[in-house]
C-alpha positions as CSV (number, residue, x, y, z in Angstrom):
1,M,103.8,-141.7,124.1
2,T,102.9,-142.2,127.6
3,R,104.7,-145.4,129.4
4,E,102.1,-147.1,129.7
5,Q,101.5,-147.3,125.9
6,I,104.9,-148.1,125.4
7,L,105.1,-150.7,127.3
8,A,101.9,-152.2,126.3
9,W,103.7,-152.1,122.8
10,L,106.4,-153.8,124.2
11,D,104.3,-156.5,125.8
12,A,102.7,-157.6,122.9
13,R,105.8,-158.3,120.8
14,R,106.0,-162.0,120.1
15,P,108.3,-164.2,120.5
16,A,108.5,-162.2,124.5
17,P,112.4,-161.5,125.5
18,P,113.5,-163.4,128.3
19,A,112.4,-162.2,132.2
20,T,115.7,-160.5,132.6
21,L,115.6,-158.3,129.5
22,R,112.3,-157.6,129.9
23,R,112.7,-156.1,133.2
24,R,115.5,-153.8,131.9
25,L,113.4,-152.9,128.9
26,R,111.1,-152.0,130.7
27,D,113.0,-149.7,133.4
28,A,114.4,-147.8,130.9
29,V,110.7,-146.8,129.5
30,H,109.9,-143.3,130.2
31,D,107.1,-141.1,128.4
32,A,107.8,-139.3,125.1
33,P,106.6,-136.8,122.3
34,L,108.2,-138.7,119.9
35,R,106.7,-141.2,117.9
36,L,107.2,-144.9,119.0
37,S,109.6,-145.7,116.4
38,A,111.7,-142.3,117.5
39,H,111.2,-142.9,121.5
40,L,112.4,-146.6,121.1
41,A,115.9,-145.5,118.9
42,Q,116.1,-142.8,121.8
43,L,115.8,-145.2,124.5
44,G,118.7,-147.5,122.7
45,D,120.8,-144.5,122.2
46,E,120.1,-144.0,126.2
47,L,121.8,-146.9,127.0
48,L,124.3,-147.1,124.7
49,A,125.8,-143.7,126.3
50,K,125.4,-145.1,129.8
51,V,127.3,-148.1,128.8
52,G,130.6,-145.6,127.2
53,G,133.3,-147.3,125.9
54,G,134.3,-149.7,128.8
55,G,133.2,-151.7,131.5
56,G,132.3,-155.4,131.6
57,R,130.1,-158.3,132.2
58,E,127.8,-155.7,134.3
59,L,127.1,-153.9,131.1
60,A,126.2,-156.6,129.2
61,L,122.0,-156.4,129.8
62,D,122.3,-152.7,128.8
63,L,124.3,-153.6,125.7
64,L,121.3,-156.1,125.2
65,A,118.5,-153.8,125.6
66,A,120.2,-151.3,123.2
67,D,120.3,-153.8,120.7
68,A,116.5,-154.8,121.5
69,F,115.4,-151.2,121.3
70,A,117.1,-150.7,118.2
71,T,115.2,-153.9,116.7
72,Y,112.1,-152.8,118.0
73,A,112.4,-149.2,116.5
74,F,112.7,-150.6,113.4
75,E,109.6,-152.7,113.8
76,A,107.8,-150.2,114.8
77,Q,108.9,-147.9,112.0
78,A,107.5,-150.9,109.8
79,E,104.2,-150.8,111.3
80,E,104.4,-146.7,111.2
81,D,104.8,-147.5,107.0
82,S,101.9,-149.5,106.9
83,I,99.9,-147.7,108.1
84,H,100.8,-144.1,106.3
85,E,100.6,-146.5,102.9
86,T,96.7,-147.5,103.6
């Protein structure tokens, strides 16, 4: 998927995340040859790897973004499954 396709999908989510978190999510998105659900999970993993085992408050936004990507990955998987069931 292209970055633009992923951003469009994220922008359609409701409720929309707070502006600061939305900017962090958008900053983390890049193109990938994966299904949307797999790519969102990968983006969460990438942010978790960046955080590592240490850090302080400055890493809170990355942790929130990683959590959001994991949640969105499940949401995207549910959408993908419903498309394949019909």
